[in-house]
C-alpha positions in Angstrom: 5.3 16.3 -1.4 5.3 14.9 1.4 6.7 17.6 3.3 4.0 17.4 6.1 3.6 13.7 6.0 5.4 11.9 9.2 8.8 9.3 8.5 5.9 6.3 8.3 3.4 8.2 5.9 5.9 8.9 4.0 7.2 5.0 3.7 3.8 4.0 3.2 3.2 6.3 0.3 6.8 5.2 -1.2 5.5 1.9 -1.0 2.6 2.2 -2.9 4.6 4.2 -5.6 6.3 1.7 -5.9 3.9 -1.2 -5.4 2.1 0.3 -8.3 5.1 0.7 -10.7 5.6 -2.8 -10.2 2.5 -3.8 -11.5 2.6 -0.8 -13.8 -0.2 0.3 -13.0 -1.1 4.1 -14.2 -2.0 5.7 -11.5 -1.7 5.3 -7.7 -5.0 4.5 -6.4 -6.4 4.1 -3.1 -5.4 0.1 -3.1 -2.0 0.6 -3.5 -2.0 2.9 -0.2 -3.9 -0.1 1.3 -0.6 -2.6 0.6 2.0 0.1 1.4 0.2 0.1 5.4 0.1 -3.5 5.3 3.5 -3.6 4.1 4.8 -1.7 7.2 5.5 -3.8 10.5 4.3 -1.3 13.0 1.5 1.3 13.2 -2.2 1.4 14.4 -3.8 0.5 10.6 -1.4 -2.3 9.7 -1.9 -3.8 13.3 -4.8 -3.4 13.0 -5.4 -4.8 9.2 -3.7 -7.6 9.9 -5.8 -8.2 12.8 -8.7 -8.6 10.4 -6.7 -11.7 8.8 -6.1 -9.0 5.7 -2.2 -10.1 4.7 -0.2 -8.4 1.7 0.0 -11.5 -0.6 -4.0 -11.1 -0.8 -4.2 -7.8 -1.3 -1.0 -7.8 -4.1 -2.5 -11.0 -5.7 -6.0 -9.0 -5.8 -4.5 -5.7 -7.1 -2.6 -8.0 -10.5 -6.0 -8.6 -11.6 -6.8 -4.7 -12.1 -6.5 -2.6 -14.6 -5.5 1.2 -14.1 -5.3 2.4 -17.0 
């Protein structure tokens, strides 16, 4: 499915899928991709989000509140 993605994009999507599974969410949502981006140590999107004050922990706590059934 990800054959046209860069290695970084594949890592983001893998992290997003893992987050959705860990939270027992039935669907992969943009919020999971968002946290997948925040989980990266490098990359423009990750640096931008972190510069705005967004943190992995904050988004993870918010995701725990959402029911994706």
